[in-house]
C-alpha positions as CSV (number, residue, x, y, z in Angstrom):
1,M,0.0,0.0,0.0
2,D,1.4,3.4,-0.9
3,H,1.7,6.1,1.7
4,L,2.0,9.8,1.2
5,P,3.9,11.8,3.8
6,D,1.9,13.5,6.5
7,P,2.4,17.3,6.1
8,A,2.9,17.8,9.9
9,V,5.6,15.1,10.1
10,M,7.2,16.4,6.8
11,K,7.2,20.0,8.1
12,T,8.9,19.1,11.4
13,F,11.5,16.9,9.8
14,L,12.4,19.5,7.1
15,S,12.6,22.2,9.6
16,S,15.1,20.4,11.8
17,M,17.1,19.2,8.8
18,S,17.2,22.8,7.4
19,D,18.4,24.2,10.6
20,K,21.1,21.6,10.9
21,E,22.2,22.0,7.3
22,A,22.2,25.8,7.7
23,K,24.6,25.6,10.6
24,D,26.8,23.0,8.8
25,N,27.1,25.3,5.7
26,E,28.0,28.4,7.6
27,L,31.5,29.6,6.7
28,F,31.9,32.9,8.8
29,S,31.3,33.4,12.5
30,T,27.9,34.6,13.5
31,R,29.2,38.1,14.3
32,V,30.5,38.7,10.8
33,D,28.4,40.9,8.6
34,L,27.9,39.1,5.3
35,E,27.7,42.4,3.4
36,E,31.2,43.2,4.7
37,A,32.5,39.8,3.5
38,A,31.0,40.5,0.1
39,K,33.0,43.6,-0.5
40,C,35.8,42.9,-2.9
41,T,39.4,43.4,-1.7
42,C,41.2,41.4,-4.5
43,T,40.0,43.8,-7.3
44,C,39.1,40.8,-9.4
45,C,35.5,40.1,-8.3
46,P,32.5,41.0,-10.5
47,P,30.3,44.0,-9.4
48,R,28.1,43.5,-6.4
49,D,24.9,43.9,-8.4
50,Q,25.9,40.8,-10.5
51,L,26.4,38.6,-7.4
52,E,23.9,36.6,-5.4
53,Q,23.0,37.5,-1.8
54,F,25.4,35.2,-0.1
55,D,28.4,35.5,-2.5
56,F,31.6,36.8,-0.9
57,C,35.1,37.8,-1.9
58,C,37.8,35.1,-1.7
59,Q,40.0,37.4,0.4
60,S,37.3,37.5,3.1
61,L,38.4,34.1,4.1
62,F,41.6,35.6,5.3
63,L,40.1,38.7,7.0
64,F,37.2,37.5,9.1
65,P,36.9,34.8,11.8
66,L,35.7,31.5,10.4
67,K,34.0,28.3,11.5
68,K,35.3,24.8,10.7
69,K,34.0,24.6,7.1
70,G,35.3,28.1,6.4
71,Q,38.7,27.1,7.8
72,L,38.9,24.1,5.5
73,L,37.9,26.2,2.5
74,R,40.5,28.8,3.5
75,D,43.3,26.2,3.7
76,G,42.5,24.7,0.3
77,L,42.1,28.1,-1.4
78,K,45.5,29.1,0.1
79,E,47.2,26.2,-1.5
80,K,45.5,26.8,-4.9
81,L,46.5,30.5,-4.9
82,K,50.1,29.7,-3.9
83,A,50.4,27.0,-6.7
84,H,49.1,29.3,-9.5
85,Q,50.6,32.6,-8.1
86,S,47.3,34.4,-8.5
87,P,45.7,37.0,-6.2
88,C,42.2,35.7,-6.9
89,I,40.6,32.3,-7.5
90,T,38.8,33.6,-10.6
91,Q,42.1,33.8,-12.4
92,N,42.7,30.0,-11.9
93,P,42.2,28.2,-15.3
94,L,40.7,25.2,-13.4
95,F,38.1,27.5,-11.8
96,T,37.2,29.5,-14.9
97,D,37.1,26.5,-17.4
98,F,35.3,23.9,-15.3
99,L,34.3,24.8,-11.7
100,L,32.7,28.1,-12.5
101,T,30.8,26.7,-15.5
102,D,29.6,23.7,-13.5
103,I,28.5,25.8,-10.6
104,M,26.6,28.2,-12.8
105,Q,24.5,25.2,-14.1
106,A,21.8,23.2,-12.4
107,T,19.6,20.2,-13.2
108,C,15.9,20.4,-13.2
109,V,14.3,17.9,-10.8
110,V,11.4,17.3,-13.2
111,C,12.8,17.1,-16.8
112,L,16.4,16.4,-15.7
113,K,17.7,19.1,-18.1
114,K,20.9,21.1,-17.3
115,N,20.5,24.9,-17.7
116,L,22.1,28.0,-16.3
117,R,20.8,28.9,-12.8
118,T,19.8,32.3,-14.1
119,S,17.1,30.6,-16.2
120,M,15.8,28.3,-13.3
121,R,13.7,28.8,-10.2
122,R,13.9,27.2,-6.8
123,F,11.4,24.5,-6.0
124,A,8.9,25.6,-3.3
125,S,10.1,25.1,0.2
126,N,6.9,25.8,1.9
127,I,5.3,22.5,2.9
128,A,1.8,23.2,1.6
129,K,3.0,24.8,-1.6
130,R,5.5,22.1,-2.3
131,E,2.7,19.4,-2.0
132,Q,0.6,21.5,-4.4
133,W,3.5,21.7,-6.9
134,V,4.1,18.0,-6.7
135,N,0.4,17.2,-7.4
136,A,0.5,19.5,-10.4
137,L,3.6,18.0,-11.9
138,C,2.9,14.3,-11.2
139,S,-0.2,12.2,-11.9
140,T,0.6,8.9,-10.2
141,P,1.9,8.0,-6.7
142,E,5.1,6.5,-8.2
143,E,5.9,9.8,-9.9
144,K,5.2,11.7,-6.7
145,K,7.5,9.5,-4.7
146,A,10.3,9.8,-7.3
147,L,10.0,13.6,-7.4
148,Y,10.1,13.8,-3.7
149,E,13.3,11.9,-3.6
150,R,15.0,14.1,-6.2
151,V,13.7,17.3,-4.4
152,N,15.2,16.1,-1.1
153,A,18.4,15.0,-2.7
154,R,19.2,18.4,-4.2
155,N,20.4,21.5,-2.4
156,P,18.7,23.5,-3.5
157,P,16.2,21.8,-5.9
158,M,15.8,23.8,-9.1
159,L,13.0,24.0,-11.7
160,C,13.1,25.2,-15.3
161,E,11.2,28.3,-16.4
162,E,9.7,26.2,-19.1
163,H,7.4,24.7,-16.5
164,F,5.7,28.1,-15.9
165,K,3.6,30.4,-18.1
166,D,4.6,33.9,-19.0
167,S,1.8,35.2,-17.0
168,D,3.4,33.6,-13.9
169,F,6.2,36.1,-14.0
170,S,6.3,39.8,-13.2
171,C,8.9,42.2,-14.5
172,P,9.0,45.6,-12.5
173,S,12.1,46.5,-14.5
174,P,13.8,45.3,-17.8
175,D,16.6,43.6,-15.9
176,S,14.4,41.9,-13.3
177,R,12.1,39.0,-13.6
178,F,10.2,37.6,-10.5
179,L,8.0,34.5,-10.1
180,N,4.6,35.3,-8.7
181,A,3.7,33.6,-5.3
182,S,0.5,32.1,-6.8
183,A,2.3,30.5,-9.8
184,I,1.7,26.7,-10.3
185,P,4.1,24.8,-12.7
186,F,2.9,22.3,-15.2
187,N,4.7,19.2,-16.7
188,T,6.2,19.5,-20.1
189,T,8.3,16.4,-19.9
190,P,7.2,13.0,-21.5
191,T,4.3,11.4,-19.6
192,V,5.5,8.3,-17.9
193,T,2.7,6.2,-16.7
194,T,2.9,2.7,-15.3
195,V,-0.3,0.5,-15.3
196,T,0.2,-2.7,-13.3
197,S,-2.2,-5.6,-13.8
198,P,-2.0,-9.3,-12.8
199,T,-0.8,-10.4,-16.3
200,T,0.3,-7.4,-18.5
201,V,2.1,-4.1,-18.2
202,S,1.4,-1.3,-20.8
203,L,3.7,1.7,-21.3
204,S,2.5,4.6,-23.4
205,T,4.8,7.5,-23.9
206,V,4.8,10.7,-25.8
207,M,8.4,11.7,-26.5
208,S,10.2,14.5,-28.2
209,P,13.8,14.1,-29.5
210,S,15.1,16.9,-27.2
211,M,13.8,15.5,-24.0
212,V,15.1,12.7,-21.9
213,P,12.5,10.3,-20.4
214,F,12.5,9.4,-16.7
215,T,11.9,5.9,-15.6
216,P,11.0,5.5,-11.9
217,P,12.9,2.9,-9.9
218,S,11.6,-0.6,-9.8
219,T,11.5,-0.6,-6.0
220,P,10.8,3.0,-4.8
221,H,12.1,3.9,-1.4
222,F,10.2,6.6,0.4
223,S,12.1,8.6,2.9
224,F,9.2,9.3,5.3
225,P,7.8,6.2,7.1
226,P,4.0,6.0,7.5
227,I,2.4,7.1,10.7
228,G,2.2,4.4,13.3
229,S,5.0,2.3,11.8
230,T,8.4,1.8,13.4
231,P,10.7,4.6,12.2
232,H,13.9,3.5,10.4
233,R,17.2,5.5,10.2
234,R,17.5,6.9,6.7
235,P,20.7,8.2,5.1
236,R,21.4,11.9,5.5
237,S,20.1,13.9,2.6
238,T,20.9,17.5,1.9
239,T,18.1,20.0,2.1
240,R,17.7,23.6,1.4
241,S,19.6,25.9,3.7
242,A,17.4,27.8,6.1
243,M,19.3,31.1,5.4
244,T,18.4,31.0,1.7
245,E,15.5,33.3,0.9
246,D,13.0,32.3,-1.8
247,V,10.3,34.4,-3.4
248,D,7.9,31.5,-3.0
249,D,8.2,31.3,0.7
250,D,5.1,32.3,2.8
251,P,5.9,35.8,4.0
252,T,3.2,35.6,6.7
253,W,4.6,32.6,8.5
254,T,6.6,33.2,11.7
255,P,7.9,30.7,14.2
256,P,6.0,30.5,17.4
257,A,7.4,32.3,20.4
258,P,9.2,30.1,23.0
259,T,7.3,29.3,26.1
260,T,8.4,28.3,29.6
261,D,6.1,26.3,31.9
262,N,6.4,26.3,35.7
263,E,9.3,28.7,35.8
264,P,10.8,28.8,39.2
265,D,10.1,32.0,41.1
266,C,13.7,32.7,42.2
267,E,16.8,34.2,40.9
268,Y,19.3,31.3,41.5
269,L,18.9,27.6,41.2
270,L,21.1,24.9,42.9
271,V,22.4,22.5,40.3
272,S,24.5,19.4,40.9
273,K,28.1,19.3,39.5
274,E,27.4,16.1,37.5
275,S,24.3,17.6,35.7
276,L,26.1,20.8,35.0
277,M,29.2,19.2,33.6
278,G,27.1,16.9,31.4
279,L,25.2,20.0,30.1
280,L,28.4,21.9,29.3
281,R,30.3,19.0,27.9
282,H,28.1,18.9,24.7
283,C,29.0,21.2,21.7
284,T,26.0,23.2,20.6
285,V,27.5,24.0,17.2
286,C,28.6,20.7,15.6
287,K,26.5,18.4,17.8
288,K,29.2,15.7,17.6
289,G,32.2,17.1,19.4
290,K,32.9,17.3,23.1
291,N,33.9,20.5,24.9
292,N,37.1,20.9,26.8
293,L,36.1,22.8,30.0
294,S,38.2,25.3,31.9
295,F,36.8,26.7,35.1
296,R,37.6,30.0,37.0
297,M,36.1,30.3,40.5
298,E,35.2,33.7,41.9
299,G,33.7,32.8,45.3
300,L,30.2,31.5,44.6
301,G,30.4,32.6,40.9
302,F,32.4,30.9,38.3
303,T,33.2,31.2,34.6
304,C,33.6,28.1,32.3
305,T,35.4,28.4,29.0
306,R,34.3,25.7,26.5
307,E,36.3,24.7,23.4
308,C,35.1,21.9,21.2
309,N,37.7,19.3,20.3
310,L,36.0,18.8,16.9
311,C,35.0,22.1,15.4
312,G,37.2,24.3,17.7
313,M,34.4,26.6,18.8
314,R,35.1,28.6,21.9
315,S,32.4,30.0,24.1
316,P,32.3,31.3,27.7
317,W,29.6,30.5,30.2
318,E,29.0,32.1,33.6
319,N,26.6,31.2,36.4
320,S,26.2,34.8,37.5
321,K,26.4,38.1,35.7
322,P,29.2,40.5,37.0
323,L,28.6,43.8,38.6
324,Y,30.4,46.6,36.8
325,T,31.6,49.9,37.9
326,A,30.9,53.3,36.2
327,N,34.0,52.7,33.9
328,R,32.9,49.3,32.6
329,S,35.9,47.0,31.9
330,S,36.4,43.4,30.8
331,R,38.7,42.8,33.7
332,E,36.0,43.4,36.3
333,R,35.1,40.1,38.0
334,L,32.6,40.6,40.8
335,P,29.7,38.1,40.4
336,K,26.4,39.4,41.5
337,I,25.7,36.2,43.5
338,N,28.6,37.0,45.8
339,V,27.1,40.3,46.9
340,D,23.6,38.8,47.2
341,I,24.9,36.0,49.5
342,V,26.9,38.3,51.7
343,A,24.0,40.8,51.9
344,G,21.6,38.0,52.8
345,T,24.0,36.7,55.4
346,V,24.6,40.1,57.0
347,L,21.0,41.3,56.9
348,T,19.6,38.2,58.5
349,A,22.2,38.1,61.3
350,M,23.5,34.7,60.3
351,G,27.2,35.4,60.2
352,G,29.9,34.3,57.8
353,T,31.1,31.4,59.9
354,K,27.6,29.8,60.1
355,L,27.2,30.3,56.4
356,R,30.5,28.5,55.6
357,Q,29.5,25.7,57.9
358,I,26.1,25.2,56.3
359,M,27.7,25.3,52.8
360,M,30.5,22.9,53.7
361,M,28.1,20.4,55.1
362,S,25.9,20.7,52.0
363,G,28.8,20.2,49.6
364,I,28.5,23.8,48.2
365,H,31.5,26.0,47.4
366,S,31.6,28.9,49.8
367,L,33.2,32.3,50.1
368,S,36.5,32.6,51.9
369,T,36.7,34.7,55.1
370,T,38.7,37.5,53.4
371,T,36.3,37.7,50.5
372,F,33.3,37.7,52.8
373,H,34.5,40.6,54.9
374,R,35.8,42.5,52.0
375,I,32.5,42.5,50.2
376,K,30.7,43.4,53.5
377,R,33.0,46.3,54.2
378,L,33.0,47.8,50.6
379,Y,29.4,47.3,49.5
380,V,27.0,46.1,52.3
381,A,28.1,48.4,55.1
382,P,27.8,51.6,53.0
383,A,24.4,50.5,51.8
384,I,23.1,49.9,55.4
385,E,24.4,53.4,56.4
386,K,22.5,54.9,53.4
387,E,19.3,53.1,54.4
388,F,19.7,54.2,58.1
389,V,20.2,57.8,57.0
390,T,17.1,57.6,54.8
391,I,14.7,56.5,57.5
392,S,16.1,58.9,60.0
393,S,16.0,61.9,57.7
394,A,12.2,62.6,57.9
395,Q,11.9,66.4,57.9
396,Y,8.6,66.5,59.8
397,M,10.2,64.5,62.7
398,A,13.1,67.0,63.1
399,P,11.5,68.7,66.2
400,V,11.4,65.4,68.0
401,R,15.1,64.8,67.9
402,G,15.7,67.3,70.7
403,W,13.2,65.4,72.9
404,L,14.7,62.0,72.5
405,K,16.9,62.1,75.7
406,T,14.1,63.9,77.6
407,I,11.6,61.1,76.7
408,I,14.0,58.4,77.8
409,R,14.9,60.2,81.1
410,R,11.3,60.9,82.0
411,C,10.4,57.3,81.3
412,Y,12.9,56.1,83.9
413,H,11.8,58.9,86.2
414,A,8.1,57.9,85.9
415,V,9.0,54.3,87.0
416,L,11.4,55.2,89.8
417,S,9.4,58.1,91.3
418,S,6.2,56.0,91.5
419,N,7.7,53.5,93.9
420,G,5.7,50.6,92.5
421,N,2.5,52.5,91.9
422,G,1.7,51.4,88.3
423,D,-1.2,53.9,87.8
424,M,1.0,56.8,88.7
425,A,3.8,55.6,86.4
426,S,1.3,55.3,83.6
427,E,0.0,58.8,84.2
428,K,3.5,60.3,84.3
429,F,4.3,58.4,81.0
430,R,1.2,59.9,79.3
431,A,2.2,63.4,80.7
432,I,5.4,63.3,78.7
433,L,3.5,63.7,75.3
434,L,1.3,66.5,76.8
435,C,4.4,68.3,78.1
436,M,6.0,68.1,74.6
437,Q,2.9,70.0,73.3
438,N,3.3,72.8,76.0
439,Q,0.5,71.4,78.2
440,H,1.8,71.4,81.8
441,D,-1.6,71.5,83.9
442,F,-3.7,68.3,84.0
443,S,-6.1,69.4,86.7
444,Q,-9.0,69.7,84.3
445,D,-8.3,66.2,82.9
446,A,-10.3,63.5,84.8
447,S,-8.0,60.7,83.6
448,F,-5.2,62.1,85.8
449,K,-5.8,61.1,89.4
450,H,-2.3,60.9,90.9
451,I,-0.6,63.9,89.3
452,K,-2.2,67.3,88.4
453,G,0.8,68.9,86.5
454,C,4.4,68.6,85.5
455,E,7.0,68.6,88.2
456,H,9.6,70.8,86.4
457,G,9.8,74.6,86.5
458,P,8.5,77.0,83.9
459,P,10.2,76.4,80.5
460,S,12.3,79.1,78.8
461,V,10.8,81.4,76.2
462,N,12.8,80.0,73.3
463,Y,11.9,76.3,74.1
464,I,10.7,74.4,71.1
465,F,7.4,72.5,71.4
466,I,5.7,70.4,68.9
467,P,2.2,71.4,67.4
468,R,-0.8,70.0,69.2
469,D,-2.6,67.1,67.5
470,G,-0.4,67.3,64.4
471,K,1.3,64.8,62.3
472,I,4.2,64.4,64.7
473,V,1.8,63.7,67.6
474,N,0.0,61.1,65.7
475,R,3.3,59.3,64.8
476,L,4.4,59.3,68.4
477,V,1.1,57.9,69.4
478,Q,1.4,55.1,66.9
479,K,5.0,54.1,67.8
480,V,5.8,55.3,71.4
481,F,2.8,56.2,73.4
482,T,0.7,53.3,72.4
483,E,-2.0,51.8,74.5
484,R,0.1,48.7,75.0
485,N,3.1,50.7,76.3
486,I,0.8,52.7,78.6
487,E,-0.4,49.5,80.2
488,D,3.0,47.7,80.2
489,I,4.8,50.5,82.0
490,K,2.5,49.8,85.0
491,R,4.3,46.4,85.5
492,V,7.8,47.7,85.2
493,S,9.8,47.2,88.5
494,H,10.7,50.4,90.2
495,R,14.0,48.7,91.1
496,L,14.9,48.5,87.4
497,N,15.1,44.7,87.5
498,T,13.6,44.8,84.0
499,S,14.0,47.3,81.2
500,P,11.3,49.2,79.3
501,C,13.4,48.6,76.1
502,E,13.4,44.8,76.2
503,S,11.9,44.5,72.6
504,I,14.6,46.5,70.9
505,N,17.4,44.9,73.2
506,A,16.3,41.4,72.1
507,L,16.6,42.5,68.5
508,A,20.0,44.1,69.2
509,C,21.2,40.8,70.7
510,R,20.2,39.0,67.5
511,Y,22.4,41.2,65.3
512,A,25.2,41.8,67.8
513,P,25.4,38.8,70.3
514,K,27.0,39.6,73.6
515,D,29.3,36.5,73.4
516,S,31.0,37.8,70.2
517,Y,33.5,40.6,69.8
518,F,33.0,43.2,67.0
519,S,35.1,46.1,65.9
520,R,33.8,49.6,66.3
521,S,32.8,49.8,62.6
522,G,31.2,46.4,62.8
523,H,29.3,47.2,66.0
524,E,28.0,50.5,64.4
525,M,26.8,48.6,61.3
526,R,25.0,46.0,63.4
527,T,23.4,48.7,65.5
528,Q,22.2,50.5,62.4
529,E,20.8,47.2,61.2
530,T,18.9,46.8,64.5
531,M,17.4,50.3,64.3
532,V,16.3,49.8,60.7
533,H,14.8,46.4,61.4
534,W,12.9,47.7,64.6
535,N,11.7,50.8,62.7
536,H,10.4,48.6,59.9
537,L,8.4,46.4,62.3
538,K,6.9,49.4,64.0
539,H,6.1,51.1,60.8
540,T,4.4,48.1,59.2
541,A,2.4,47.5,62.3
542,A,1.2,51.1,62.5
543,D,0.1,51.5,58.8
544,G,-1.8,48.1,58.8
545,T,0.6,46.1,56.7
546,R,1.0,43.6,59.5
547,P,-2.4,43.3,61.2
548,V,-3.0,41.1,64.2
549,V,-3.9,37.6,63.2
550,G,-4.2,35.9,66.5
551,R,-3.0,35.7,70.1
552,K,-0.4,33.5,71.7
553,S,0.1,32.6,75.4
554,Y,3.3,32.2,77.3
555,V,4.4,31.9,80.9
556,N,5.8,35.2,82.2
557,P,8.4,34.5,85.0
558,T,8.2,38.0,86.4
559,H,4.4,38.0,86.9
560,K,4.4,34.2,87.5
561,N,1.3,33.7,85.4
562,V,0.2,33.1,81.8
563,V,0.4,36.2,79.6
564,W,-1.2,36.6,76.2
565,R,0.4,38.6,73.4
566,N,-0.6,39.6,69.9
567,V,0.6,37.7,66.9
568,R,0.9,39.7,63.7
569,K,1.3,38.8,60.1
570,A,4.8,37.8,59.1
571,A,7.0,40.8,58.0
572,T,8.1,41.2,54.4
573,H,11.4,42.9,55.3
574,T,11.4,45.0,52.2
575,W,14.2,47.0,53.8
576,R,16.6,44.2,53.1
577,D,15.9,44.4,49.4
578,N,16.4,48.1,49.6
579,V,19.8,47.6,51.2
580,K,20.7,45.0,48.4
581,Q,19.9,47.5,45.7
582,L,21.9,50.2,47.4
583,A,24.9,47.8,47.5
584,Y,24.5,47.4,43.7
585,E,24.5,51.3,43.4
586,V,27.6,51.5,45.5
587,R,29.4,49.2,43.0
588,K,28.0,51.0,40.0
589,N,29.0,54.5,41.3
590,M,32.7,53.4,41.7
591,T,35.0,54.9,39.1
592,E,37.3,51.9,39.3
593,T,37.4,48.6,41.1
594,P,38.8,48.5,44.7
595,Y,41.6,46.2,43.6
596,A,42.8,48.8,41.1
597,T,42.6,51.5,43.7
598,E,44.7,49.5,46.3
599,K,47.2,48.6,43.5
600,K,47.7,52.3,42.8
601,E,48.1,53.0,46.5
602,R,50.8,50.2,46.8
603,H,52.6,51.7,43.9
604,A,52.4,55.2,45.3
605,I,53.8,54.0,48.7
606,A,56.6,52.1,46.9
607,E,57.5,55.2,44.9
608,R,57.6,57.4,48.1
609,K,59.9,54.8,49.7
610,R,62.2,54.9,46.7
611,E,62.2,58.7,46.8
612,I,63.0,58.7,50.6
613,D,65.8,56.1,50.0
614,R,67.2,58.4,47.3
615,L,67.2,61.5,49.5
616,T,68.6,59.8,52.5
617,R,71.4,57.8,50.7
618,P,74.9,59.0,51.8
619,L,76.9,61.0,49.2
620,V,80.0,58.9,49.7
621,P,78.9,55.3,49.9
622,S,81.1,52.5,51.3
623,N,81.9,49.1,49.8
624,A,79.2,47.5,52.1
625,D,76.5,49.8,50.9
626,P,73.9,47.5,49.1
627,N,72.5,50.5,47.1
628,L,75.9,51.0,45.4
629,E,75.6,49.4,42.0
630,E,78.6,49.8,39.6
631,E,79.3,47.7,36.6
632,Y,82.8,47.0,35.5
633,S,83.8,45.6,32.1
634,S,86.5,42.9,31.7
635,E,88.6,45.4,29.8
636,D,89.2,47.4,33.0
637,E,90.3,44.4,34.9
638,E,94.1,43.9,35.2
639,E,95.6,40.6,35.9
640,V,98.8,40.6,37.9
641,D,100.5,37.2,38.5
642,G,97.1,35.5,37.9
643,R,95.4,37.8,40.5
644,V,92.7,40.3,39.6
645,D,92.7,43.6,41.6
646,C,89.4,44.6,43.0
647,P,88.3,48.0,41.8
648,L,88.2,50.8,44.4
649,D,85.7,53.5,45.0
650,P,86.8,57.2,45.0
651,L,87.1,57.2,48.8
652,D,89.3,54.1,48.9
653,K,91.4,55.6,46.1
654,H,91.9,58.8,48.1
655,L,92.8,56.9,51.3
656,S,95.3,54.7,49.3
657,Y,96.9,57.9,47.9
658,V,97.3,59.4,51.4
659,D,98.8,56.1,52.7
660,D,101.3,56.0,49.8
661,F,102.2,59.6,50.3
662,N,102.8,59.1,54.1
663,L,105.0,56.1,53.3
664,E,107.0,58.2,50.9
665,Q,107.5,60.9,53.5
666,T,108.5,58.3,56.1
667,D,111.1,56.9,53.7
668,I,112.5,60.3,53.1
669,E,112.8,61.1,56.8
670,D,114.5,57.7,57.5
671,E,117.1,58.5,54.8
672,D,117.8,62.0,56.4
673,E,118.2,60.4,59.8
674,D,120.7,57.9,58.4
675,E,122.8,60.7,56.7
676,E,122.9,62.6,60.0
677,E,124.1,59.6,61.9
678,E,126.9,59.1,59.4
């Protein structure tokens, strides 16, 4: 039973084969502009208007980066040009007499006639249009199978213009002739029909002397298996390159957009080493070679350079994008994942030691101690300071800053002066807010039963008070003078066995534990973290972002009973994301990397040391001075009895001269004494 190919299966197969063939036929690298490669540099190429779209100059093989096929073509062309001593391949007799003529000709897939390519048209590559053309050119299933085989075996399949009518062409200019998209070819070749019966076979042909008949094979082999049968591996056949454009392609068809299902909602993914190595080992260009891998570790980030052992394609791969400075450079290597991990560790009060322990036990590469503290000092600490300054720079709260110490002192005074009377301590605590609004007499307020006014003297004329019932008062009521604090201060011990600031102290102990030692800058950074965290919790509770979702009981050892407290919705901690973004900006605003700055400082210090050594070096150095560097040639050396005299410096020469002069004077004096004695 004869089977025709399913259009869907045929479309999928041809698409994959076209993509693979297009990559195999590429000569130049993907970053090379083909129009630049087509520009003539050998002064022997025809004009550009006489060339096809993907024609290029032979000298382009020596000027642009190539792929494997281009390298092979370049090596062969180099040998031919060297053998014939010609600057261009078009001056080679073998090329002009045979290759050029053969290349300019093509064989029609229908009538099997050889004609110039300029008088032929490409066979339709669109699946639906190709099937329509085959049905118009063939009348029997055997002819269709044979034509499909010839079309798949040619790259590209060509068709004579004789199979089209004159009305199928349009001529916008005298030198141009285009085939209409709606053109349908017809068969002008001899009609070959095969009628099979149980006893006889009849063959009727209509032939012309100039045409060559085509006889289908006795046992036709169709390249597409029928649906539902077991697929067999067929030999590789050349198909039309995907980069080649054709006037008969469907201009409205576009490939569907890629989709991603169930994409993880996170920025980083943990991948095992074995799975990643298997993914990076395969070459994505030639599909057959294996990549040689070279890794460079940068903390938690790394870069892998891949080089195929078959096609030689080199490509880098990195697990995290680098963070660049203002003056972007290819030498900058600060992976974004390093800053994210350090920021997350610092902002959650985990600590670098605990982070390394967790990662080592999990088999994950971790940051070194030096790298961790370096990133924390250069990027995270300045970001925390900026966030702290931002939240503490509210202009409308400026008048309260002068009252901070007063509020703290009067809170302690309210507890101590009450001597255990909780109601009196609560009234004195409420009186602080009224005093800040310049209200010092509470005799008309029925809620004050133990005190009737402030205990301090009259304030000065220039004293700054806050406006009554204004925005500042509302914010203080929401965060400081809350109903809970007014009730809790009644139970604070007047002997100060407990502190009214236990909530913020507990948070401070989380960021700066008392059993650890921190430097001054480190302790200031952790204190700022505590204040930003505490302010975020209070702010979200006041604006309704974290409402009360329940109540929880616990045993209070101070009151020796069960106490209930409110449970609020979990905090989002958006301040941590703000700090991380500020850390990115710190890196982006740098004019150069910290390593380059430190390198310049080291060179400057070394230069100052050399200048100091030059200025403090003695004018008359001795033989033992290591800074004395003098070179002597062998011509200046004199040998006396096989002994080489050591050269002397100017000071030694002067001393030697003095010694010789003294010796001469001594000899003269001795001679005079001898003469006198005689």
